[in-house]
C-alpha positions in Angstrom: -0.2 0.3 -0.3 2.5 2.6 0.5 3.8 2.5 -2.9 0.5 3.8 -4.0 0.1 6.3 -2.1 3.7 7.6 -2.9 3.2 7.1 -6.6 -0.4 9.1 -6.1 1.9 11.8 -3.9 4.5 11.7 -6.6 1.6 12.4 -9.1 -0.1 14.9 -7.6 2.9 16.7 -7.3 3.6 16.6 -10.9 0.5 17.9 -11.6 0.8 20.8 -8.9 4.0 22.0 -10.8 2.9 21.3 -14.3 -0.2 23.7 -13.7 2.1 25.8 -11.6 4.6 26.5 -14.8 1.6 26.6 -17.0 0.2 29.6 -15.1 3.5 31.5 -15.0 4.3 31.1 -18.9 0.9 32.1 -19.5 0.7 35.0 -17.3 0.5 38.3 -18.9 3.1 41.0 -18.1 2.3 44.6 -18.1 4.8 47.9 -18.2 5.3 49.6 -15.2 8.0 52.5 -16.3 6.6 55.1 -18.6 7.9 58.6 -19.3 5.8 61.0 -19.2 7.0 63.8 -22.0 4.7 66.4 -20.6 2.8 67.1 -17.2 0.1 69.3 -17.3 -1.0 72.2 -19.6 1.4 72.8 -22.1 2.3 77.2 -22.4 0.7 79.0 -25.3 3.5 80.9 -27.6 3.7 84.4 -27.2 4.0 84.9 -30.8 2.4 83.1 -33.9 3.9 83.8 -37.6 2.3 83.7 -40.1 3.8 84.1 -44.0 2.4 85.1 -46.9 2.5 82.2 -49.7 2.7 83.1 -53.6 -0.3 81.8 -55.7 1.9 81.6 -58.7 5.8 80.5 -59.2 6.5 84.3 -60.6 5.0 85.2 -57.1 8.0 83.9 -55.1 10.4 86.3 -54.3 13.4 86.2 -55.3 16.0 85.8 -52.4 14.0 82.5 -51.3 15.1 79.3 -51.2 12.1 78.1 -53.4 12.9 80.0 -56.6 13.1 77.6 -59.5 11.7 74.9 -57.6 8.9 74.8 -59.3 7.8 71.8 -61.5 9.8 72.0 -64.9 7.1 71.6 -67.9 4.4 71.9 -65.8 0.9 72.9 -67.4 0.5 76.8 -66.1 -2.6 77.0 -63.8 -5.4 78.2 -65.2 -7.1 81.9 -64.3 -9.5 79.9 -62.1 -6.4 78.1 -60.2 -5.0 81.5 -59.9 -7.7 83.5 -58.5 -8.1 81.0 -55.8 -4.7 81.0 -54.9 -5.2 84.9 -54.6 -8.2 84.9 -53.0 -6.5 82.2 -50.0 -3.1 84.3 -49.7 -4.0 86.4 -46.8 -3.8 90.3 -47.6 
């Protein structure tokens, strides 16, 4: 009888070990360290700079870094497109 009890005890222990290993292996993890880059409200800027933009490549200022970057060989804008660009440009 003692051999039978020993086998039952070993079987129960093996079952418990398998259950513990499976539980530990399937456990979910949480991210505990987070770096908050901003806390509280962001400060509002004192100034906002808005620049005029050109409706046509010919209207780009000569000292601008954008001179000559317009698409070469592209069809010139229509009168309606020019009017829309000027309407959207600040006065």
